[in-house]
Structures are given as C-alpha cells and as structure tokens.
DOBAVEX-834898 format. One record per residue: z negated, y negated, x negated of N, C-alpha, C, O, CB in turn; residue in one letter. Coordinates in steps of 0.05 Angstrom, whole numbers, plus 5000, padded with zeros to 4 digits. Glycine has a CB too. Layout:
N
ZYXZYXZYXZYXZYXA;...
***
This chain:
367
737420015337735620195322736820475319738320565337732820205335M;736220605298736820895295734221045301732221005288737920965265R;734321205322731921335333732221635333734321735342731421225361I;730221775323730222065323727822165339725522095333730322185295T;728222335359726122475373725822755361727822895358726622485404F;723422835353722923105343721423255366719223185373721223105317I;722623465377721623595400720823885395721824005375723623585423C;719224005411718924295412721524405424723224255432716424385428P;721824675425724324785434725224675461723524635479724025085437P;727724615464728824495488728324675513728624915511731724425485F;727624555535727124705560727424525584728424305582724324835559D;726524625607726724485632724024365641723724305665727824665654L;722224325623719624215631719923915638721823785631717624245608S;717923825653717923545661717723355637718923145637715623485680G;716123435617715923275593718523235579719123025569713823395574G;720123455577722723425564724723275581726523155570723723705557Q;724323285607726023115623725622825618727422665617725623175653R;723022745613722422475606723622395580724822175577719322425605V;723422575560724622515533727622485536728722295524723922745513I;728922655551731822635554732522375568734622255562732822875571A;730922295587731522045601731321805582733121635583729522005625T;729221795566729021575547731321585527732421375520726321585532Y;731921815517734121835498736721725509738121585496734522135489A;737321805534739721705547739721405551741721265546740121845574E;737421295561737321005566737420845540738720635539734720945581H;736220945519736320805494739120815482740020615471734320925474L;740421035485743221065476745020865490746720735478744221355479Q;744620835516746220645532745820355523747620195526745520675562R;743520305511742920035502744019975474743619765463739919985503R;745420165463746720125438745220235414746120215391747119835433G;742920365419741520495397742820765390744020885408738520535404H;742620855366743621115358741321315360739421285345744921115330H;741621505378739421685384740221975376742322065383738621675414V;738322115363738622395357736122535367733922445362739022445326V;736522755381734222915390734423185377736423325378734222945421V;732223265363732323505345730023685352727823595358732123415316L;730523955352728424145358729124415346731424475340728124175389A;727124575341727624855333728325025357727724935380725124975318P;729625255354730025425377727425565385725425545371732225645370P;727425695408725025845416724526065397726426195387725425955445H;722026115391721426345373721426595390721326595414718626305360R;721626825376721627075390718827135401716827065390722427305371R;718827265424716327335437714827545421716027735410716827435466R;712227525420710527735408710127955428710527915452707827615398S;709328185418708728415436706628345456706728415480707928665419I;704628185447702428105465703527925488702727955511700227965450R;705227745481706327565501708127715521708027655545707927335488E;709627905511711228065529709528225548710028235572713128255513I;707428345538705628505555704228325575703828405598703528645537A;703428085567702127905585703927825608703127815631701127655570R;706527765601708427685622708927915641709027875666711027605609S;709128165631709628385648707228435667707528515690710128635632L;704828395656702428445672702128235695701628305717699928435654Y;702527975688702027765707704327705725703927625748701127515693Y;706827735715709127665732710827905739712627875756710827455717T;710328135727711928375732714828325725716628455736711628465761R;715328145706718028085696718128095666716228015653719027815707R;720428175655720828155626721227855620722827725633723328315617W;719727755600719927465594722627395583723827545568717727385575P;723527165590726027065580726026765580724826635597728427165597A;727426645561727626355559730226275573732326405568727526255530Y;730226065588732625965601734325825579733325695561731925775624S;736925865582738725725564739125435573740325275558741425865562I;738125365597738425095607736224915595734125015587738225095638S;736924665593734924465583735824195593738224135596734724475552A;733824025598734523755607736223595587737923445595731923595613H;735723645562737223495541740123555542741823395534736023555513I;740923785553743723865555745223695576747723695576744024155561N;743723565593744923415615745523125608746522975625743223435639Q;744823035584745122755577746922725553747122915536742422615572V;748322495551750322455530749022335505749522105498752522275540A;747422495491746222415466746622635445747122865453743222335469V;746422565420746722765399744222935398742022835395747222635372E;744523195400742323385399742823585377745123675373741823525426R;740723665363741023855341738924065344736624015350740823705313R;739724315339737824545340737724675313739824725301738624745363T;735324725303735024845276736125135276736725245297732124845268L;736525235253737525505250735625725260736425935268738225565221D;733025665259731025845268728425695275728325455270730426065247R;726525835287724025695293722325655268721325855257722525855315H;722125405260720625335235720025045236721124895253722325415209R;718324945218717824655217720324495210722024585196715624595197P;720424255221722624065214721923945187719723875181722923845236V;724023925170723623815143725623585139727323535156724024025121T;725323455116727123225110730123295112731723125121726523125082D;730823525103733623605103734823625131737223625134734023855087S;733123655151734023685179734423425193735923405213732123855194D;733123215183732822965198734522745186734522705161729922875198V;736122605202737722385191735922145184733722105195739822295212P;736821985166735421735160735521555185737521545199736721585136N;733321425191733121275216731121045213729821015192732321455239A;730920885234728920665234726220765245724120665236730020435251D;726320955263723821055274724221345281726321425291722920895299V;722221515276722221795283719821855300717521775293722221975257V;720221995322718222015343717322305346719022475353719221905370I;714822365342713722625349713122635379712422435391711122685333A;713522875391713222895420711323125428711123185452715822935433T;710023245409708223475414706423505390707223425368709923745420W;704023615393702123615371703323735345702823635323699523755379W;704723955348705824085324708023915311708223905287707024365332E;709623785328711723615316710423375303711623255284713623525338T;708023295311706723065298706023145269706222985251704122985313A;705223395265704723485237707223475221707223395198703523775238E;709423565233712023565218712823275212713723225189714223705235W;712623095231713522825227711922695205713022545188713222665253V;709322745203707622615183708522705155707922565135704722685187M;709822935153710623025126713422925118714322975096710723335126A;714722775136717422675129717222435111715222295111718922605155L;719322395095719422165077719921905092720921915115721522215055S;719221675080719621415094722421365102722921215122718621195076P;724421475089727221425096727921535124729921455135729021545075S;726321715134726921835160725921655183726421715207725522105162K;724621435176723821245197720921205199719321365190724921325223G;720120975210717320925217716421135237717921195256716920635228T;714021235233713021455250711721355275710121165274711121635233K;712321485298711021425323710421695337711421905329712821245341A;708621685357707721935370707721885400706121715410704822015360Y;709422025415709621995444708022225456708722455454712622015453F;705922145471704022345482704122335512703722135525701122275472L;704722575524704922595553702622755565702522805589707522725561Q;700822845548698522995557696423005534697122945511699223285566H;694023075541692023135520692323425513691123605526689123065530H;693823485492694723765486692523915471693024015449697323755470E;690223925482687924065470687224285489685324255505685523875464V;688624515487688224745505687124975489687524995464690924815518F;685825155503684525385490686525565475685825685455683025555510D;689025575484690925755472692325625448694125745436693025835492Y;691525375441692725235418690625215396688225245401693724955427L;691425155371689525095350688224825356689324615350690925095322P;685924825369684724585380684224375358684824145362682024655394V;683124455336682424265315684924125305684923885300680924405292A;687024275301689524155292690723965312691723745306691624365285R;690624045338691723875359690123615361691223395363691624025386S;687423635360685723395361686323215337686322965339682823475361E;686723335314687223175290689722995292689822785280687423355266A;691723085308694122925310693522665325694922465321696323075324T;691522665342690722415356689522205337689421965344688722475379W;688622295314687322115295689322015273688621865255685022245281R;691822105275693822025256694221715257694221605279696422175260L;694621595234694921295233697721205240699021075224694121195205P;698721285263701421205272701221095301699321155315703421435270I;703220945309703320825335703521045356705321215355705520625338Q;701721035376701821225398702821095423702120865429699021355403K;704521235437705621155463704821365483705421595480708821115462I;703421275504702321465524703421405552704221175557699221465524V;703321605569704621565596702721485618703521415640705921825604V;700121475612698121405633695721275620695121315596697321655649A;694321115636692120965625689921145615688521075596691020775647Q;689521375628687321545620687721645591685821705577687021785639W;690221675583690821765556690221545536689321595514693721855554L;690821295543690221065526687121045523686120985501691420805537A;685721075545682821065544681721285526679821245511681621095573D;682921525528682021755512682521695482680821745465683522005520L;684921585476685521515448683521325437682721345413688321395446A;682621135453680720925444677921045442676621015421680720685463R;677021175463674221255465673521505449671321525438673421295494D;675421695448674821955435675821965406674722085389675922185450R;678121825402679421845376679421585360680521575338682221945379Y;678321375371677921135356680420975351680620825332676721185330G;682421005368685020855365685420685390686320785411687421055361D;684820425389685220255412688020145415688519985434683220025410P;689820225398692520105398694620255414696920175415693420075370S;693920485426695920635442697020465464695620335479694620895453A;699720475467701020315487701820495511702920705507703520185475Q;701120395535701820545559704620475568705320245573699720485582V;706220685571708920655583709120865605709721095600711220695561V;708620775629708520955652711221065659713220925657707320805676R;711321315667713821435676714921295701713321185717713521735680N;717521315705718721225729720021465743719621695735720820995724A;721621415764722921625778725921555780726621325783721721675806V;727621765779730421725781731121675811731221855827732021975770D;731621425817732021345845734821425855735221435879731621055848Q;736621485837739221595846738921885855740521985871741321575823D;736922015844736522295851734422335873734822495891735722455826L;732222185871730122225890729921975909729121765901727322255876F;730822025933730821805953731021935981731622175983733221615948H;730521776001730721876029730821636047729821416041728322056036A;732121676070732221466090729521446105728021646106734521516111E;728821216116726321196132726321406154728421456166726020906144P;724021516159723821716180721021716192719221566183724421996168R;720621866213718021896225716822166219717922326203718221866255G;714622226231713222486226714922716237716522676255710422486239K;714322946226715523196237714223266263711823216267715323426217N;715723396281714523506305712523726299710423756312716723606325L;713223886278711424086268710323986241711823946223712924366264V;707623946240706523836215707224006191706924256192703423806217P;708123876169709124026146708123906120708223666116712224026146T;707024076103706123986076707624146055708624366060703024016073V;707824026031709224166010707624165984705724005981711924036005G;708424335966707124355939709024485920710824625927704424505941L;708424435894709924565872708224815864705924785856710324375848M;709425045867708025295861707925345831710025335817709325525876Y;705625415821705225485793702725655791700725605804705025235775S;702925855774700526025768698825915745696726015740701326305762T;699825695732698225575711695625465723695825295741699925345696A;693325545714690825465726690525155728689425055748688525575711P;691425015707691024725708692624585730692024355736691724605681F;694624715741696224595763694724595789695424445807698824745766K;692624755792691024745816692324845841691524765863690124475820G;694425015839695725115862693825265881694125255905698125295854C;691925405869690025555885688425365903687725435926688125705867D;687825125894686324935910688024835934687024825956685424695893V;690524775928692324695950692724905971692624845995695024615938S;693125155962693525375981691025415998691225466022694225625967L;688625395986686225426002685925196021684925236044683725445983E;686624956013686524726031688324756055687624696077687324466016A;690724866050692524926073691325126092691525096116695325016062V;690125336080688825536097686625416115686425476138687625766080R;685025246103682825116118683924926139683024926162680924966098I;685924766131687024576150688424716174688524606196689124396136A;689524956169690925096190689025176213690025216235692125356179S;686425186208684625236230684625016251684225076275681725276219A;685124766242685324546261688224476268688724356289683924296249Q;690024566251692924516256694324786255695624856235694124316235L;694124946277695225216276698225226270699225436260694725356302P;699625016276702525016272703324916244705724886238703924856293S;701324856227701924736201703824916185703425156182699224706185L;705924786175708024926159707724856130707024626123710824856170R;708325046112708125006083710925056071712125256075706125186070L;711824856055714224886039713324876010711424736002716324656045L;714725025993714025025964716425095948718325225957711725235959A;716425005923718425085904717025125877714825025872720724875901F;718325275859717225335833719225455815721525515822714825515836G;718425505790720125615769720025915766721626025752719525485743C;718026035780717726325777717226455804716426315823715326385758S;717826715806717326855832714426845839712626805822718327145830P;713826885865711126885874709527115861710427345861711026915905I;707227045850705527245837703627365857702427215873703927115813N;703427625858701627755878698727655875697227675894701728055875P;698027555852695327455848694927185860692627085864694627445818R;697127045867696926785880699026775902701126635899697326555859L;698626915924700626935945700726675962698726535965700127175962P;703026625973703326415993702426526020702226776024706226305994L;701926346039701126436066703526546081705726476076699926196081H;702926736099705126836116706626616129705426426141704027036137P;709226636129710926426141711626196124713226026132709526326165G;710426176100711125956081714025986072715026216069709125956057A;715225766066718025756057718025696027717025486019719725546073E;719225876012719125845983721925835971723725995979717526075969Y;722325645952724925615939724525645909723025505897726225335946H;725925845898725625905869727725755854730125785859725926215864L;726825595835728625435817730825295832733225335826729725625796Q;730125135852732224995867733524785850732224675832731124875893P;736024715855737224485841735924225849734524215869740324475847P;736224025832734723775836735323655864733523545876735523575814Q;737823665873738523555899737023695921736323575941741523575903Q;736623955918735124115938732124035937730824025958735424415932R;731123975914728323885912727923635928725823605942727423855883I;729823445926729623205941729423265971727823145986732023015936R;731023445981730923526009728223636017727223586038733223726015E;727123805999724523916005722323706007720723706026723724125983L;722323515988720423295990720723156017718823086030720723095967Y;723223106025723822946048723223086074723022956096726722866048S;722823346073722123496098719123506103718223616123723223776096R;717523386085714623416087713323166098714322936095713423476060C;711123206112709422976121707522896098706622666097707823056146D;706823086081705123026058705723216036706523446040702123056066A;705423116011705823285987703123325974701623125971707923155967W;702423575967699823635956699923645926701723775914698723905967L;698023515913697923505884695023555877693323375879698923225872F;694423805868691623875863691023945834689224095828690924125880A;692523825816692223885787689323835778688023645785694123725771S;688424025761685923985747686223815722684323665715684624265740R;688523825710689123675686692123625687693723795692688323825660S;692923375681695723305681696123065664694522875664696623245710E;698323065649698922825633699622595650698522375648701122885613G;701522635668702422425687702522535715701122445733705122315678F;704322725720704722835747707222725760707022585781702222775764G;709522785750712022675761712522745790713622575804714322785745L;711622975800712123035829710822825847711822785870710923305836P;708722685838707622475855709722265860710222185883705122345841I;710922165839713021955842715422055857716621915873713721845815L;716222295851718622405864718222435894720022355909719322685852E;715922535902715422555931715222275944716322235966712722705936A;713922095931713621825942716321685944716821535963711621655925M;718021725925720721605926722321715949724121585960722221665900A;721621965958722822085982721322016007721622156027723022385978C;719621816006718121706028716121916039715521916063720021626050R;715022086022713022276030710322196017710122195993713822566021T;708322136034705622076023704522316008705222546013703721996046P;702822255989701622455971698622475975697322275978702322395941V;697622715976694822775977694122895949695023115944693922966001I;692722755933692422835905689622815894688022655903694222685888G;689122985874686622975859686822765837689122685829685923255847T;684622665826684822455805685522565778683922545759682122315803P;687922665775689022765750691522605743692922515761689623075751A;692022585717694422435708694422155718692422015717696922585717G;696722065729697021795739696321765768696621555779699821695734A;695321975781694721975809692821745817693321605836693522235818A;690621695802688821475810690221205810689821045828686521465791P;692021165790693420905789695520885812695720675825694820875762E;696921095817699121085837698021085865699020925882701021325833L;696021245871695121265898693321025906692920965929693621525903L;692120905885690520665891692320435902691320255916689120565865A;694920455897696820245906697820305935699420155945699120225887E;696820515947697720595974699620825973700620905952698920355988G;700220925996702221145998701021415996702521615991704221105976G;698421446000697221706000694221695998693021475999698321865977G;693021925996690121945995689222085969690422275960689022106019Y;687121975956685922105933683622275943681922175958685021895912L;683422525934681322705943679722805919680622775896682422935959V;677422915924675723015903677023255889678223425902672923085913R;676723275863677823515848676223765856673923745863677723465818P;677523985854676324245859675024265886672924395890674224305837E;676124125906674924115932677024155954678023955965673523835936D;677624405960679724455980678924356008680624286024680324755982P;676324346014675424236040676223946042677023856063672424276043E;675823796020676523506021679523476024680423296039675523365996D;681123636010684023626013684823706041686623586053685323795992M;683523906052684223996079683623776099685223736117682624246086A;681423636096680823416114682923196112683623076132678023296108A;683923146088686022946085688623036098690022866109686422886055A;689223286096691623396110691423346140693323256152691923696103I;689123416151688723386180688823096187690023016208686023506188V;687622926171687622636177690522526176691322376194685922486157R;691922596155694622486152696522586173698122436185695722546124L;696422846178698222956198697522876227699122886245698223266197C;695022776230694122686256694622386261694022286283691322736260G;695822246242696321966245698421916267700222076271697321836219L;698121706283700321626300702821586284702721506261699621366316P;705121636296707621616282708021336269709021326246710021666300D;707221126282707520856271705820816246706720696227706720646292S;703420936246701720916222702721086199702621006176698820996229D;703821316206704921486185707321356172707621366148705821766197W;708921216188711321076177710420856158711720816137712920956200R;708220716164707220516146706420636119707020536098704820366159I;704920866120704121006096706521106080706621086056702321246103L;708521206095711021296082712421066067713421106045712921416103S;712620836080713920606067712320506043713520416023714320386087E;709720516044708120446021708620625998708920545975705120446028R;708820886004709421085983712021015969712221015945709421365994A;714020965985716720905975716620645958717920635937718720875998H;715220445967715020195953713720225926714720115906713519985969S;711520375925710220425899712020565879712120495856707620585903V;713520765889715120925872717620785861718620845840716021175886A;718620595877721220475870721120195859723220095850722920475894T;718820075858718819805847718619795817718819575805716419645859R;718420025804718320055775720420255768720320485777715420135764Y;722420175752724720345746724620455718723020375701727220195751T;726520635712726820735685727720515666727220525642728720975684W;729220325676729920095659727419935651727119855628731919905674D;725519905670723019765664721519925643720419815624721319735689D;721420195647719920365628721220355600719820355580719820655638A;723920355600725320345574724820085560724620075535728320395578T;724619865575723919605562721219635547721019555524723619385584D;719219765560716619795548716719995524715519945504714619885568L;718220205528718420405507719820285482718920335459720020655517F;721920145487723320005465721419815451721519795426725819855476E;719919665466717919485454715919625437715119525416716619315475G;714919855447713020015432714120115405712720115385712020245448A;716720185406718020275381718220045361717820075337720720385387L;718819805371719019575353716219505342716019425319720119325368R;714119535358711419495348710819695326709619615306709419525371T;711619945330711120145309712520065283711420095262712120425319A;715019965286716519885262715219655248715219635223719419825269M;714219465264712819225252710319315237709819225215712119025273E;708819495249706419605236707119755211705819725190704819785255K;709219915212710120065189711019885166710419935143712320255196G;712319665174713219475153710819335140710819295116715119265166S;708819265157706419135146704919325127704019235106704619045169S;704719575135703319765117704819805091703619835070702920035132L;707519805093709119835069708819605050708719645026712019865076G;708619365061708219135044705519135031705219065008708518875061E;703419235046700819245034700719455011699419414991698719325055L;702219675016702219884996703519794970702819894948703620135006A;705519614972707019534948705919274936706819194915709819494954T;703919154949702818894939700718944918699618754907701718724961S;
***
C-alpha cells in the first residue's frame, strides 16, 4: 500500500511517537509511507505572555521530534497552513491524525487515497473550536481508535459503530527490566505535568497523604518542563527534566509503584512502559487503564480521590516481597504479551477495511 499520514506539527508527544512507530513498522513491511505536517506556527503575544506567567520561561518549540528517529519519508510544508492536494502524493490511503488534519483530509481529491482517521483522544477541549472538533467524529470515514472507550464514544455519542480498536503496545527493546524485589525504601514515581487533565496534583496529594503512614516514602518524577512553583514537588523528591528514553526506563525500574492519575487520557502510554519495566501501576480509570489494570499488575482507584490513591500506595508498598514480586510479574506479562507487530497487524487490517469501504462507496457513486 501507499500510505500517507497527515499530522499536526512534528513534536515529541506520545501521540506522535505512536504515529512514528506505525509509520516505521508499515515501511518495514514493504508499504511506501509518507508522513507530512506543517511547521509550528508562530506564537501569539497572548501565548507568549501565558508561558512567561505560568512557567517563567520564554516559549520555544523543540527541534526534536519522534518522526526524525525513524527511517520513513517525512515532509514539512513551507509554512503553517492547511494541507492541500499539491502537498500530498497520490496514495492508496491517507490518514488524518488530529481533528484539524481531518478537515484537511476530507478536502483532498480521491487520488490522494481512501480517507481514514486515527484518533488517540477525544480532542474536544475548551481551548479548541469544540463544534469543529466534534464534527470530525461524524465524518463518514473509517475511524481507528487506541482504546475501547473511544470506540464506545464513537458509537454512543457520534453514531458510528464501525470504529476499530487498535490498542497501543510498548517498545520492549527500550522498556524492560530484570525481575526484582521491593525497594528497602518504598518508592513511587510519576510523570510531572502542569496540564490539568494529567492529574499530577492528585498524585502529589496522594503521596503527601501516604507519607503520613510511610515516612520514608520516596518520590521520583520526570517531565518535559521545569517544576512550576504553582505545582511544586515535595521536599526531597528526585526530578529529571527531559531525560533520554534509556534513563526513563531506569526511573520506572527504580519504583515500587507508578502513579497514573489522569482525569482524561486517550490511552496512557506510561502505564504500559512502567509495567514493561516490572513496575505495578496505581491508576485512575482514564484511557486504557481500566482494560490494562483489570488484567492484573496494579490497582485501579477512584478518579479525583487522592485518599484512595494514597491507600493503594500504602497497600502496595506494604505487601510482602513475595506478593509484590507476583504483582510485578503480572504487570510485565500484561505489557509484553501484545507487541507492536501485533498492533501493526490490526492497524494494517483497519486500513484495508477503509480501502474496501472506500471502494464500495465509489462503486455506488458511479452505478
């Protein structure tokens, strides 16, 4: 197949790492893959002021991007603008990956490929044009989603029962760890973010509450931005700013539990990454957490409830070493029994389904 991914500006987000992974795996299978995006647009005065106020830093875009790390053809437009026919090669299938790119893809001519829509979150946020974003969920094209809750949403809210679930996997060459026992000093970890939907405030409050019963409790964290004074870490916490991927694996592996308190999440890759490193996860029911934690390897806690998360921290860190090892091995088993090759099989199948549907619609249109 000739496959084109239409992306928002390239970056280091988890969603773009997933796109880059599929692009690379599909290319290895003999498909011709092109990944295309506009460059980042210039910051507005309001955005600059907001960044200075909240982070005390001048905003800047990283020149790094996940797509730069894989051997596929990538194209960047001359400026930030909609993608048009002249930018896109003729192909068998063209894939939108963000609500705005879905609008662009729908305007492309049939020669650019059968249209598909890869959804990694419900992109209906207050800071976006909500009506336009919602409208893309109603487009008459094949949808591929990363978690069951998104397929349920497509069916129940937007009237599309045909969305295909292709769950994310984890890079087992990158995220792995040898079997181990509990730490002598109980240790929990989290991904630091000031984005409210990430729920970092809930995790930090849970650690504070749990520390009353576990005075020696240690916190490890990593993130993409410096610590914001409005969301400080606890005294003695260990923080790593933009660590390399190999270092992230080490951080996961040093923890007795990984905290995932997201209020909203498309999937939640850190869940799988931590579990692949044999670290049980304590998580809220966001993204794929209900599906993954139901299979063992961690505890599901109530959302917006730091007391419940704190109780889970105390419970998990208080397990006998033999019981903790069992939980650790369950986490590893859940994370590693489904691979990116398995996911690519499903993704490839979903693209063929899209092409079959597009062919059927074309025949109806010409009959």
